[in-house]
Backbone as numpy.savetxt, mean C-alpha at the origin, in Angstrom:
# Nx Ny Nz CAx CAy CAz Cx Cy Cz
-35.98 8.01 -45.45 -35.48 6.97 -44.58 -36.40 7.01 -43.56
-36.99 5.54 -43.47 -38.12 5.63 -42.34 -37.42 5.40 -40.89
-38.40 5.51 -39.90 -37.91 5.49 -38.55 -37.09 4.07 -38.11
-37.21 2.98 -38.94 -36.60 1.71 -38.47 -35.19 2.04 -38.97
-34.98 2.81 -40.06 -33.71 2.72 -40.92 -32.86 3.64 -39.78
-33.64 4.74 -39.36 -32.90 5.80 -38.59 -32.42 5.15 -37.42
-33.09 4.28 -36.76 -32.72 3.53 -35.58 -31.67 2.29 -35.80
-31.51 1.84 -37.27 -30.60 1.06 -37.48 -29.08 1.89 -37.62
-29.34 2.84 -38.28 -28.11 3.74 -38.83 -27.36 4.28 -37.55
-28.14 4.89 -36.52 -27.56 5.31 -35.35 -27.29 4.28 -34.44
-27.82 3.10 -34.53 -27.21 2.18 -33.79 -25.91 1.48 -34.15
-25.90 1.63 -35.43 -24.15 1.34 -36.36 -23.39 2.32 -35.98
-23.82 3.46 -36.00 -22.80 4.48 -35.86 -22.51 4.41 -34.52
-23.60 4.39 -33.38 -23.09 4.36 -31.87 -22.10 3.16 -31.78
-22.09 2.03 -32.27 -21.43 0.68 -32.05 -20.22 0.89 -32.86
-19.99 1.51 -33.89 -18.67 1.92 -34.41 -18.15 2.73 -33.68
-18.61 3.78 -33.07 -17.95 4.74 -32.28 -17.58 4.10 -30.86
-18.32 3.16 -30.41 -18.01 2.40 -29.13 -16.70 1.69 -29.42
-16.73 0.81 -30.75 -15.59 0.09 -30.80 -14.41 0.70 -31.09
-14.55 2.01 -31.90 -13.22 2.69 -32.02 -12.71 3.40 -30.58
-13.76 3.74 -30.04 -13.18 4.09 -28.62 -12.37 3.46 -27.52
-12.70 2.08 -27.83 -12.11 1.14 -27.02 -10.92 0.81 -27.85
-10.76 0.57 -28.91 -9.52 0.02 -29.57 -8.63 1.25 -29.50
-9.13 2.62 -29.54 -8.27 3.69 -29.37 -7.79 3.72 -27.80
-8.66 3.59 -26.82 -8.27 3.52 -25.77 -7.01 2.44 -25.11
-7.36 1.27 -25.76 -6.26 0.28 -25.85 -4.95 0.56 -26.36
-4.95 1.17 -27.43 -3.68 1.47 -28.09 -2.88 2.70 -27.23
-3.70 3.46 -26.89 -3.08 4.31 -25.87 -2.66 3.94 -24.57
-3.36 3.10 -23.76 -2.89 2.63 -22.77 -1.79 1.38 -22.96
-1.90 1.16 -24.03 -0.72 -0.06 -24.47 0.55 0.56 -24.37
0.78 1.86 -25.47 1.82 2.39 -25.51 2.48 3.60 -24.69
1.45 3.76 -23.89 1.67 4.77 -22.63 2.07 4.27 -21.44
2.16 2.99 -21.29 2.34 2.13 -20.17 3.33 1.08 -20.20
3.93 0.41 -19.10 4.87 -0.60 -19.46 4.19 -1.82 -18.96
4.93 -3.03 -19.34 4.18 -4.12 -18.52 4.52 -4.13 -17.14
5.72 -3.90 -16.76 6.34 -3.69 -15.46 6.54 -2.23 -15.21
5.94 -1.84 -13.68 6.33 -0.31 -13.36 8.03 -0.11 -13.30
8.21 1.02 -13.99 9.66 1.54 -13.67 9.56 2.47 -12.54
10.57 1.49 -11.79 10.65 2.17 -10.12 11.82 3.08 -10.29
11.75 4.52 -10.23 12.90 5.53 -10.18 13.03 5.96 -8.75
14.06 6.27 -8.39 14.42 7.08 -7.24 15.47 8.19 -7.42
14.97 9.26 -6.95 15.82 10.33 -6.97 17.23 10.00 -6.31
18.53 10.47 -6.57 19.65 10.31 -5.73 19.31 10.51 -4.34
18.62 11.41 -3.87 18.39 11.87 -2.49 17.57 10.89 -1.80
16.87 10.08 -2.54 16.02 8.94 -1.86 16.59 7.55 -1.67
17.85 7.24 -2.07 18.50 6.16 -1.74 19.53 6.06 -0.72
19.28 6.98 0.15 20.18 6.95 1.56 19.19 7.28 2.56
19.59 7.27 3.82 19.19 7.71 4.94 20.22 8.63 5.66
19.87 9.67 6.49 20.90 10.30 7.24 20.68 9.65 8.60
22.38 9.47 9.06 22.37 8.97 10.44 22.25 10.25 11.36
20.99 10.34 12.18 20.81 11.58 12.84 21.85 11.88 14.03
22.81 10.80 14.23 23.71 11.36 15.29 25.09 11.97 14.59
25.34 11.41 13.43 26.80 11.54 12.64 26.48 12.28 11.49
25.30 12.44 11.08 24.91 13.31 9.97 25.40 12.49 8.60
25.84 11.34 8.60 26.37 10.67 7.46 25.31 10.15 6.77
25.42 10.11 5.30 24.46 9.54 4.56 24.82 8.07 4.30
23.58 7.05 4.45 23.95 5.75 4.47 23.03 5.20 3.51
23.53 4.26 2.51 22.76 3.75 1.65 21.44 3.01 2.29
20.30 2.85 1.83 19.30 2.02 2.11 19.51 0.61 1.34
19.30 -0.42 2.14 19.21 -2.04 1.39 18.34 -1.97 0.39
18.56 -3.05 -0.54 17.34 -3.32 -1.39 16.80 -4.71 -0.83
15.55 -4.62 -0.95 14.52 -5.62 -0.60 15.28 -7.17 -1.05
15.95 -7.07 -2.03 16.22 -8.49 -2.80 17.86 -8.66 -2.88
18.57 -7.67 -1.73 20.03 -7.88 -1.87 20.51 -9.09 -1.18
21.78 -9.73 -1.53 22.10 -10.67 -0.94 22.27 -10.70 0.55
22.67 -9.59 1.15 22.92 -9.49 2.48 21.73 -9.62 3.40
20.68 -9.19 2.80 19.32 -9.38 3.75 18.22 -9.95 2.92
18.84 -10.82 1.97 17.67 -11.73 1.62 16.79 -12.32 2.36
17.08 -12.82 3.34 16.42 -13.59 4.07 15.73 -12.95 5.42
15.81 -11.65 5.31 15.50 -10.79 6.40 16.68 -10.63 7.36
17.15 -9.42 7.79 18.05 -8.85 8.63 17.31 -8.75 10.14
16.35 -8.12 9.97 15.37 -7.94 11.28 14.22 -8.82 10.97
13.67 -8.96 12.37 12.26 -9.87 12.47 11.11 -9.02 11.64
10.95 -7.78 12.01 9.90 -6.89 11.41 10.54 -5.51 10.87
9.99 -5.30 9.63 9.84 -3.77 9.29 8.70 -3.24 9.46
8.46 -1.87 9.83 7.20 -1.34 9.73 7.56 0.10 8.95
6.59 -0.13 7.89 6.73 0.97 6.92 5.57 2.10 7.20
6.04 3.28 7.32 4.96 4.33 7.95 4.86 5.56 6.84
4.08 5.41 5.90 3.71 6.55 4.85 3.37 7.57 5.55
3.99 9.02 5.33 3.48 10.26 5.93 3.46 11.30 4.96
2.43 11.94 4.97 2.59 13.30 4.29 2.05 14.38 4.95
2.55 15.22 5.54 2.47 16.54 6.16 1.77 16.03 7.67
2.29 14.85 8.05 1.82 14.36 9.44 2.62 14.66 10.65
3.02 15.96 10.73 4.05 16.34 12.09 3.14 16.34 13.08
1.81 16.77 13.14 0.94 16.79 14.31 0.76 15.15 14.75
0.36 14.20 13.97 0.03 12.87 14.40 0.98 12.00 14.35
2.19 11.89 13.79 3.24 11.20 13.81 3.88 10.90 15.14
4.05 11.51 15.98 4.64 11.30 16.98 3.89 10.46 17.95
2.55 10.57 18.09 1.70 9.58 18.84 1.66 8.41 18.17
1.59 8.14 16.89 1.95 6.81 16.40 2.98 6.28 16.68
4.14 6.93 16.52 5.54 6.30 16.57 5.83 5.85 18.18
5.10 6.64 19.20 5.19 6.37 20.62 4.36 5.06 20.70
3.31 5.20 20.24 2.64 3.46 20.49 3.24 2.40 19.92
3.99 2.57 18.63 4.42 1.47 17.98 5.86 0.98 18.66
6.57 2.07 19.25 7.81 1.80 20.03 7.55 1.29 21.24
6.64 1.88 22.00 6.24 1.23 23.21 5.99 -0.47 23.17
5.24 -0.69 22.24 4.72 -2.23 21.62 5.96 -2.82 21.58
6.80 -2.41 20.57 8.06 -3.09 20.02 9.17 -3.30 21.03
9.49 -2.27 21.82 10.27 -2.19 23.06 9.85 -3.25 24.08
8.70 -3.42 24.40 8.14 -4.25 25.29 8.23 -5.64 24.82
8.32 -5.97 23.32 8.35 -6.96 22.86 9.80 -7.56 22.93
10.64 -6.88 22.63 12.06 -7.01 22.93 12.17 -7.45 24.35
12.00 -6.98 25.32 12.23 -7.22 26.63 11.61 -8.59 26.83
10.54 -8.89 26.18 10.18 -10.20 26.54 10.59 -11.42 25.76
11.35 -10.92 24.47 11.79 -11.72 23.61 13.10 -11.09 23.02
14.03 -11.01 23.54 15.48 -10.47 23.57 16.06 -10.39 22.08
15.77 -11.68 21.44 16.11 -11.76 20.06 15.77 -11.01 19.14
14.35 -10.46 19.37 13.45 -9.94 18.44 14.14 -8.54 18.04
14.23 -8.29 16.43 14.93 -7.25 16.24 13.80 -6.50 15.21
13.63 -5.23 15.14 12.67 -4.62 14.25 13.35 -3.16 13.70
12.71 -2.72 13.02 12.86 -1.43 12.33 11.79 -0.66 11.94
11.95 0.74 12.01 10.82 1.61 11.67 11.40 2.42 10.49
10.55 2.50 9.21 11.07 3.45 8.34 9.71 4.37 7.87
10.14 5.67 8.16 9.19 6.87 7.94 9.24 7.16 6.79
8.56 7.35 5.71 8.71 7.54 4.49 7.78 9.03 4.13
8.42 9.88 4.32 7.92 11.27 4.09 7.73 11.58 2.67
6.52 11.57 2.30 5.95 11.59 0.81 6.00 13.11 0.43
7.08 13.68 0.26 7.24 15.01 0.06 6.80 15.82 0.80
6.65 15.97 2.14 5.90 16.69 3.23 6.53 18.06 3.05
5.79 18.77 3.18 6.00 20.33 3.27 6.22 20.98 4.64
5.70 20.21 5.71 5.60 20.66 7.14 6.84 20.14 8.01
6.83 19.99 8.98 8.17 19.34 9.68 8.22 17.88 9.94
7.18 17.10 9.35 7.27 15.48 9.26 8.74 15.03 9.21
9.41 15.46 8.46 10.71 14.69 8.35 11.68 14.94 9.85
11.54 16.37 10.12 12.21 16.96 11.64 11.69 16.02 12.53
10.38 15.87 12.77 9.79 15.11 13.95 10.33 13.73 13.59
10.31 12.95 12.23 10.76 11.58 12.44 12.39 11.47 12.78
13.23 12.50 12.28 14.55 12.48 12.51 14.79 12.61 13.96
13.88 13.20 14.62 14.17 13.30 16.14 14.12 12.04 16.86
12.97 11.24 16.28 12.88 9.91 17.21 14.36 8.73 16.40
14.70 9.17 14.97 15.79 8.38 14.72 17.03 8.75 15.51
17.25 10.22 16.08 18.33 10.36 16.63 18.23 9.73 18.39
16.84 9.31 18.66 16.69 9.13 20.04 16.89 7.59 20.26
16.35 7.02 19.14 16.30 5.36 19.15 17.67 4.87 18.42
18.00 5.66 17.53 19.17 5.12 16.80 18.67 4.47 15.37
19.57 4.58 14.07 19.23 4.35 12.80 18.95 2.84 12.59
19.31 2.09 13.61 19.41 0.59 13.12 17.96 0.21 13.52
17.30 1.05 14.29 15.62 0.45 14.34 14.59 1.78 13.76
15.26 2.98 13.54 14.24 4.21 13.12 14.97 4.77 11.93
14.57 4.63 10.90 15.06 5.45 9.61 14.15 6.15 9.05
14.39 7.47 8.26 13.73 8.15 7.54 14.13 8.30 5.96
13.11 7.75 5.42 13.17 8.08 3.66 12.53 9.39 3.43
13.20 10.22 3.17 12.40 11.60 2.51 12.37 11.81 1.00
11.20 11.69 0.57 10.95 11.78 -0.74 10.88 13.18 -1.35
11.67 13.36 -2.44 11.76 14.80 -2.83 10.70 15.20 -3.26
9.64 14.56 -3.97 8.40 14.91 -4.48 7.23 14.10 -3.87
6.14 14.50 -3.78 4.84 13.69 -3.60 4.80 12.55 -4.56
4.65 11.29 -4.23 4.23 10.31 -5.01 2.95 9.53 -5.13
2.30 9.69 -3.61 1.09 9.10 -3.30 1.37 8.09 -2.32
0.44 7.73 -1.60 0.55 6.77 -0.44 1.22 5.37 -0.87
0.92 5.00 -2.11 1.14 3.72 -2.55 2.55 3.78 -3.09
2.81 4.98 -3.43 4.44 5.09 -3.87 5.36 5.06 -2.80
5.08 5.87 -1.83 5.77 6.01 -0.78 5.96 4.70 0.19
5.01 3.88 -0.04 4.74 2.58 0.55 5.81 1.77 0.01
5.54 1.65 -1.07 6.41 0.98 -2.17 7.95 1.03 -1.93
8.24 2.32 -1.91 9.98 2.48 -1.69 10.31 2.32 -0.28
9.21 2.25 0.49 9.64 1.97 2.05 10.08 0.33 2.09
9.10 -0.24 1.37 8.91 -1.76 1.49 10.53 -2.12 0.54
10.65 -1.69 -0.43 11.76 -1.87 -1.39 13.14 -1.65 -0.55
13.12 -0.93 0.59 14.42 -0.43 1.49 14.39 -1.25 2.75
13.46 -2.41 2.89 13.36 -2.85 4.19 14.11 -4.12 4.23
14.36 -4.52 5.70 15.26 -5.72 5.97 14.47 -6.79 6.76
13.15 -6.67 7.00 12.46 -7.61 7.61 12.06 -8.88 7.08
11.93 -9.77 7.90 11.58 -10.84 7.49 9.96 -10.99 7.19
9.16 -10.05 8.05 7.83 -9.81 7.96 8.03 -8.20 7.64
6.99 -7.72 6.82 6.99 -6.33 6.52 5.41 -5.80 6.67
5.42 -5.03 7.80 4.20 -4.40 7.92 3.90 -2.88 7.50
2.98 -2.41 6.77 2.81 -0.84 6.59 1.53 -0.62 7.51
1.85 0.52 8.16 0.94 1.09 9.08 0.84 2.44 8.65
-0.32 3.04 8.90 -0.85 4.79 8.73 -0.30 5.24 9.71
0.27 6.45 9.41 0.94 7.60 10.40 0.00 8.10 11.45
-1.65 8.27 10.98 -2.26 8.45 12.26 -2.59 7.79 13.29
-2.09 6.78 13.27 -2.22 5.90 14.33 -3.77 5.53 14.81
-4.64 5.39 13.60 -6.00 4.81 13.75 -6.03 3.54 14.23
-5.20 2.68 13.98 -4.91 1.13 14.25 -4.32 1.02 15.40
-4.91 0.18 16.42 -4.26 0.03 17.46 -2.95 -0.91 17.29
-1.66 -0.52 17.38 -0.46 -1.10 17.05 -0.28 -2.61 17.64
-0.72 -2.67 18.98 -0.43 -3.84 19.55 -1.36 -5.08 18.58
-2.21 -4.58 18.12 -3.17 -5.61 17.17 -2.02 -6.46 16.21
-0.71 -5.88 16.11 0.11 -6.53 15.02 0.27 -7.76 15.40
0.26 -8.24 16.96 0.54 -9.57 17.62 -0.76 -10.61 16.74
-1.67 -10.24 16.46 -2.64 -10.93 15.88 -2.41 -11.46 14.30
-1.96 -10.11 14.05 -1.52 -10.28 12.45 -0.47 -11.17 12.31
0.67 -11.03 13.16 1.94 -11.86 13.24 1.40 -13.54 13.14
0.55 -13.77 14.33 0.23 -15.27 14.63 -0.36 -15.77 13.55
-1.30 -14.95 13.02 -1.73 -15.46 11.64 -0.89 -15.92 10.68
-0.01 -14.73 10.33 0.92 -14.95 9.14 1.91 -16.25 9.60
2.19 -16.38 10.73 3.02 -17.40 11.22 2.49 -18.81 10.92
1.22 -18.88 11.23 0.42 -20.22 11.01 0.33 -20.45 9.29
0.32 -19.34 8.39 0.17 -19.48 7.04 1.68 -20.12 6.69
2.71 -19.49 7.37 4.16 -19.99 6.72 4.24 -21.51 7.39
3.96 -21.50 8.55 4.24 -22.89 8.96 3.50 -24.08 8.01
2.22 -23.63 7.64 1.43 -24.47 6.61 2.15 -24.67 5.04
3.45 -23.68 4.98 4.16 -24.04 3.79 3.66 -22.77 2.82
3.01 -21.65 3.33 2.77 -20.56 2.37 3.97 -19.61 2.52
5.01 -19.74 1.76 5.99 -18.54 1.74 5.64 -17.20 1.38
4.74 -17.17 0.51 4.07 -15.53 -0.06 2.81 -15.67 0.61
2.53 -14.75 1.60 1.28 -14.67 2.38 1.04 -13.35 2.73
-0.13 -12.83 2.71 -0.89 -11.39 3.24 -1.60 -11.64 4.48
-1.35 -11.07 5.45 -2.39 -10.97 6.37 -2.76 -9.35 6.74
-4.20 -8.93 6.55 -4.60 -7.78 6.46 -5.48 -7.37 7.70
-5.45 -6.13 8.43 -6.31 -5.80 9.24 -7.43 -5.53 8.72
-8.84 -5.72 9.72 -9.97 -5.35 8.85 -10.92 -4.69 10.00
-11.56 -3.54 9.46 -12.63 -2.93 10.19 -14.03 -3.34 9.93
-14.18 -4.63 9.02 -15.43 -4.97 8.84 -16.32 -4.94 9.90
-15.89 -5.61 11.05 -16.77 -5.61 12.32 -17.45 -4.39 12.74
-16.54 -3.31 12.40 -16.96 -2.03 12.94 -17.79 -1.34 12.09
-18.25 -2.05 10.84 -18.99 -1.24 9.91 -20.35 -0.65 10.29
-21.20 -1.59 11.06 -22.59 -1.26 11.08 -22.67 0.02 12.23
-21.51 -0.03 13.11 -21.31 1.24 14.13 -20.92 2.50 13.06
-20.04 2.21 12.21 -19.48 3.54 11.65 -20.89 4.23 10.68
-21.36 2.98 10.16 -22.47 3.44 9.24 -23.57 4.61 10.13
-23.66 4.24 11.60 -24.78 5.01 12.33 -24.28 6.29 12.50
-22.85 6.49 12.48 -22.26 7.81 12.63 -21.89 8.58 11.36
-22.19 7.99 9.88 -22.18 8.74 8.95 -23.08 9.17 8.21
-22.67 10.18 7.53 -24.12 10.52 6.69 -24.43 9.80 5.52
-25.69 9.97 5.00 -26.13 8.87 4.02 -25.48 8.74 2.97
-24.96 10.28 2.39 -24.14 10.09 1.14 -22.70 9.44 1.30
-21.97 9.49 2.72 -20.69 8.76 2.48 -20.83 7.38 2.73
-22.09 6.87 3.43 -22.38 5.55 3.48 -22.73 4.72 2.09
-23.24 5.71 1.09 -23.49 5.32 -0.13 -22.17 5.26 -0.93
-21.35 6.24 -0.52 -19.99 6.28 -1.30 -19.34 4.75 -0.93
-19.42 4.59 0.44 -18.69 3.24 1.07 -18.99 2.30 0.26
-20.41 1.90 0.24 -21.16 0.83 -0.48 -20.61 0.63 -2.07
-20.85 1.85 -2.52 -20.28 2.10 -4.00 -19.20 1.38 -4.22
-18.10 1.93 -3.37 -16.73 1.57 -3.53 -16.74 0.10 -3.24
-17.11 -0.58 -2.41 -17.32 -1.89 -2.24 -17.65 -2.89 -3.39
-18.73 -2.21 -3.94 -19.26 -2.92 -5.15 -18.28 -2.67 -6.39
-17.65 -1.71 -6.36 -16.69 -1.76 -7.57 -15.48 -2.60 -7.28
-15.05 -2.62 -6.26 -13.77 -3.46 -5.94 -14.19 -4.88 -6.16
-15.47 -5.42 -5.81 -15.99 -6.79 -6.05 -16.04 -6.92 -7.61
-16.75 -5.67 -8.51 -16.96 -6.11 -9.67 -15.50 -6.13 -10.42
-14.72 -5.49 -10.13 -13.33 -5.44 -10.93 -12.09 -6.42 -10.27
-12.56 -7.55 -9.49 -11.67 -8.42 -9.41 -11.15 -8.66 -7.88
-11.57 -8.24 -7.02 -10.91 -8.47 -5.40 -12.18 -9.13 -4.91
-12.24 -10.25 -4.69 -13.34 -11.31 -3.93 -13.22 -11.77 -2.57
-13.88 -11.66 -1.87 -13.97 -12.49 -0.51 -13.00 -11.71 0.46
-12.86 -10.43 0.28 -12.22 -9.50 1.28 -13.03 -8.19 1.63
-13.41 -8.34 3.04 -14.28 -7.47 3.53 -13.89 -5.88 3.43
-12.58 -5.88 3.79 -11.90 -4.27 4.03 -10.76 -4.47 3.38
-10.61 -3.89 2.10 -9.19 -3.58 1.36 -8.46 -2.55 1.69
-9.14 -1.46 2.51 -8.54 -0.09 2.63 -7.64 -0.02 3.96
-7.90 -0.84 4.73 -7.32 -0.62 6.37 -5.91 -0.68 6.11
-5.41 0.63 6.70 -3.79 0.74 6.64 -3.02 0.00 7.60
-3.33 -1.26 7.62 -2.52 -2.22 8.46 -2.53 -3.50 7.64
-1.39 -3.85 7.03 -1.22 -4.83 6.39 0.09 -5.53 6.59
0.33 -6.93 6.72 1.46 -7.67 6.86 1.89 -8.55 5.85
3.05 -8.60 5.36 3.41 -9.32 4.31 4.83 -10.15 4.68
4.88 -11.50 3.82 5.94 -11.82 3.92 7.09 -11.30 3.52
8.28 -11.43 3.66 9.44 -10.67 2.67 9.23 -11.11 1.24
9.12 -12.33 0.85 8.89 -12.78 -0.48 7.59 -12.27 -1.29
6.44 -12.37 -0.42 5.08 -11.83 -0.99 5.38 -10.25 -1.13
6.11 -9.35 -0.20 6.25 -7.98 -0.54 7.16 -7.50 -1.57
8.22 -8.63 -1.66 9.18 -8.13 -2.91 8.30 -8.23 -4.07
7.53 -9.39 -4.43 6.86 -9.71 -5.47 5.72 -8.63 -5.94
5.06 -8.31 -4.92 3.90 -7.57 -5.00 4.20 -6.20 -5.26
5.19 -5.63 -4.61 5.42 -4.12 -4.59 6.37 -3.90 -6.02
7.24 -4.93 -6.51 7.89 -4.70 -7.73 6.64 -4.69 -8.89
5.42 -5.46 -8.63 4.61 -5.43 -9.82 3.72 -4.29 -9.69
3.29 -3.62 -8.48 2.34 -2.73 -8.48 2.64 -1.51 -9.19
1.53 -0.82 -10.08 1.83 0.42 -10.59 0.89 1.42 -10.05
-0.16 1.43 -9.42 -0.98 2.40 -8.82 -0.16 3.06 -7.64
0.00 4.28 -7.60 0.68 4.78 -6.49 0.01 5.75 -5.66
-1.53 5.77 -6.05 -2.31 6.66 -5.02 -3.25 5.85 -4.40
-4.58 6.26 -4.00 -5.21 5.60 -2.79 -5.65 4.31 -3.11
-5.93 3.60 -4.44 -6.31 2.62 -4.94 -5.11 1.37 -5.06
-4.05 1.66 -4.62 -3.00 0.78 -4.56 -3.28 -0.44 -3.59
-3.95 -0.01 -2.50 -4.17 -1.46 -1.76 -5.06 -2.49 -2.78
-5.94 -2.07 -3.47 -6.73 -3.07 -4.14 -5.95 -3.54 -5.29
-5.09 -3.00 -5.94 -4.20 -3.48 -6.97 -3.36 -4.58 -6.04
-2.73 -4.45 -4.91 -1.84 -5.28 -4.30 -2.65 -6.73 -3.91
-4.07 -6.23 -3.28 -4.56 -7.77 -3.16 -5.17 -8.52 -4.45
-5.38 -7.39 -5.47 -5.66 -8.03 -6.74 -4.54 -9.06 -7.34
-3.26 -8.53 -7.15 -1.97 -9.27 -7.48 -2.18 -10.34 -6.84
-2.16 -10.22 -5.39 -1.82 -11.46 -4.37 -2.93 -12.62 -4.79
-4.14 -12.59 -5.06 -5.05 -13.22 -5.22 -4.94 -13.92 -6.80
-4.48 -13.18 -7.71 -4.27 -13.72 -9.20 -2.87 -14.49 -9.01
-1.97 -14.22 -7.91 -0.53 -15.16 -8.00 -1.03 -16.32 -7.05
-2.04 -16.47 -6.55 -2.44 -17.49 -5.97 -1.87 -17.59 -4.27
-1.75 -16.14 -3.91 -1.13 -16.06 -2.43 -2.27 -16.10 -1.31
-2.16 -16.68 -0.25 -2.95 -16.78 0.88 -3.17 -15.60 1.36
-4.54 -15.15 1.68 -4.59 -13.77 2.41 -5.72 -14.02 3.15
-5.44 -13.55 4.53 -6.31 -13.55 5.47 -6.65 -12.41 6.05
-7.87 -12.30 6.77 -8.53 -10.92 7.35 -8.40 -11.13 8.89
-7.94 -10.09 9.78 -8.03 -10.29 11.16 -8.51 -9.13 11.76
-9.71 -9.00 12.44 -10.14 -7.99 12.95 -9.49 -7.05 13.98
-9.20 -5.77 13.74 -8.39 -4.89 14.41 -9.13 -3.81 14.99
-8.78 -3.18 16.32 -9.30 -2.16 16.93 -8.77 -0.88 16.08
-9.96 -0.02 15.60 -9.45 0.97 14.83 -10.51 2.30 15.42
-9.66 3.51 15.52 -10.58 4.62 15.66 -10.27 5.65 14.47
-11.26 6.45 14.30 -11.36 7.49 13.34 -10.49 8.48 13.80
-9.66 9.00 13.53 -8.47 10.42 13.63 -8.75 11.21 12.68
-8.98 12.44 13.53 -9.13 13.96 12.79 -8.24 14.14 11.79
-8.32 14.88 10.51 -7.08 15.26 9.71 -6.89 14.24 8.63
-7.81 13.39 8.35 -7.92 12.49 7.18 -7.51 13.32 5.82
-6.53 12.62 4.94 -6.24 13.47 3.72 -7.34 12.84 2.63
-8.30 12.12 2.68 -9.06 11.37 1.96 -10.47 12.61 1.81
-10.53 13.18 0.59 -11.57 13.86 0.39 -12.77 13.12 -0.23
-14.06 13.19 0.46 -15.08 12.17 0.16 -15.60 12.07 -1.28
-15.37 13.13 -1.95 -15.92 12.96 -3.46 -14.82 12.67 -4.31
-14.02 13.64 -4.47 -12.75 13.58 -5.15 -11.76 12.20 -5.18
-11.64 11.95 -4.06 -10.96 10.70 -3.49 -11.53 9.40 -4.07
-13.00 9.41 -3.95 -13.61 8.14 -4.42 -13.82 8.04 -6.03
-13.86 9.22 -6.55 -13.73 9.52 -8.08 -12.65 8.89 -8.52
-11.82 9.35 -8.01 -10.12 8.98 -8.31 -10.03 7.23 -8.31
-10.44 6.77 -7.01 -10.45 5.31 -6.74 -11.25 4.52 -7.80
-12.12 5.06 -8.18 -13.06 4.46 -9.06 -12.45 4.15 -10.41
-11.90 5.29 -10.89 -10.88 5.45 -12.18 -10.21 4.56 -12.26
-9.33 4.38 -11.03 -7.98 3.69 -10.82 -8.60 2.00 -10.83
-9.74 1.91 -10.17 -10.13 0.54 -10.46 -10.41 0.08 -11.78
-11.28 1.00 -12.40 -11.58 0.56 -13.88 -10.08 0.35 -14.65
-9.31 1.36 -14.55 -8.05 0.89 -15.44 -7.15 0.00 -14.77
-7.27 -0.43 -13.68 -6.73 -1.60 -12.92 -7.27 -2.89 -13.91
-8.42 -3.12 -13.53 -8.93 -4.15 -14.39 -8.75 -4.40 -15.97
-8.92 -3.16 -16.31 -8.66 -3.06 -17.76 -7.49 -3.47 -18.39
-6.37 -3.08 -17.77 -4.93 -3.05 -18.01 -4.54 -4.71 -17.72
-4.99 -5.12 -16.67 -4.47 -6.46 -16.37 -5.52 -7.14 -17.34
-6.82 -7.14 -17.51 -7.56 -8.21 -18.58 -7.13 -8.11 -19.79
-6.53 -7.12 -20.26 -5.90 -6.93 -21.84 -4.32 -6.97 -21.61
-3.73 -7.43 -20.63 -2.51 -8.11 -20.37 -1.55 -6.73 -20.73
-2.06 -5.77 -20.73 -0.87 -4.36 -20.79 -0.22 -4.43 -19.60
-0.48 -4.57 -18.32 0.22 -4.83 -17.18 0.33 -6.44 -17.00
1.74 -6.76 -16.63 1.63 -8.23 -16.28 1.75 -8.50 -14.91
1.02 -9.95 -14.50 0.96 -10.40 -13.47 2.13 -11.14 -13.04
2.82 -11.47 -13.94 3.96 -12.45 -13.57 5.12 -11.70 -13.00
6.06 -12.26 -12.03 7.16 -11.54 -11.49 8.15 -11.14 -12.52
8.73 -9.91 -12.05 9.77 -9.27 -13.34 10.90 -10.25 -13.41
11.30 -10.55 -14.87 12.50 -11.33 -15.01 13.80 -10.66 -14.19
13.73 -9.18 -14.15 14.88 -8.90 -13.61 14.80 -7.41 -13.10
15.58 -7.05 -12.42 15.49 -5.88 -11.21 15.14 -4.59 -12.17
14.09 -3.78 -12.02 13.89 -2.43 -12.86 14.01 -1.43 -11.85
14.46 -1.66 -10.71 14.27 -0.32 -9.72 15.27 0.81 -10.05
16.31 0.57 -10.67 17.11 1.80 -10.94 16.77 2.51 -12.13
């Protein structure tokens, strides 16, 4: 067998193995996943504790008839994993803004839902102390039995929300909470123009050059690499997908978080991918942001995990293993 025949033989073998791998991957992913996520809750995750009476009270469902159109104006979902040190400062800033808003606009009603993502420290105790002080009508704690990941925590908080608008905000307080007003104004403009399902996201893109100057070359490389992967695998036209300050109409939140599968760091990208695929209007609004010590993101491992998730998000939707259409019925129980 001459050199040319060797090349042809190994090219054939390589192609056959590649095709076999892709077919095998498709079969595995097809039968190990479901078209729509199965959203299970432990029995202890279906209620919140009234901090004053110690009674267990069931969380509402985002789609329940009694709160279908929003029982309060704003729900703030705060995912928190071992955040006893940083949570209090974030809640103080949020409550200061929201109480001031109530004084200026007495009809304005809000709730904050702190979702403790299987925390092992005193995160739940800190959140419950605020619930006891401010009352469970505006301050509730959803304590997850096991760690699910930030996306899983946000989803269960969203599905328990009563708000006409639903915001998720990071527990570290890195985003200046009063910037909510800018996101709200943008979302209200979209709603007035007929966009019932719309998303407005906080963006740190205007701070990128300053942050690059403070980062190492390796972290800058990882950042640009992640932006490239996001663009390649389907989210176009959005400069900052990862800022933990995103606002949804109730209808958009219900649709997107019931379709979402990814529960770890890349869940933001899946949410925005779904929103674009469903034709929802998305706007970015510049926000003030400060890096806070204690980040749960590890530079190499977290980026590798997100890169893997981005590839799988693209593959599963491209092959229709995961569906983009709204679920025909409630799978949350």
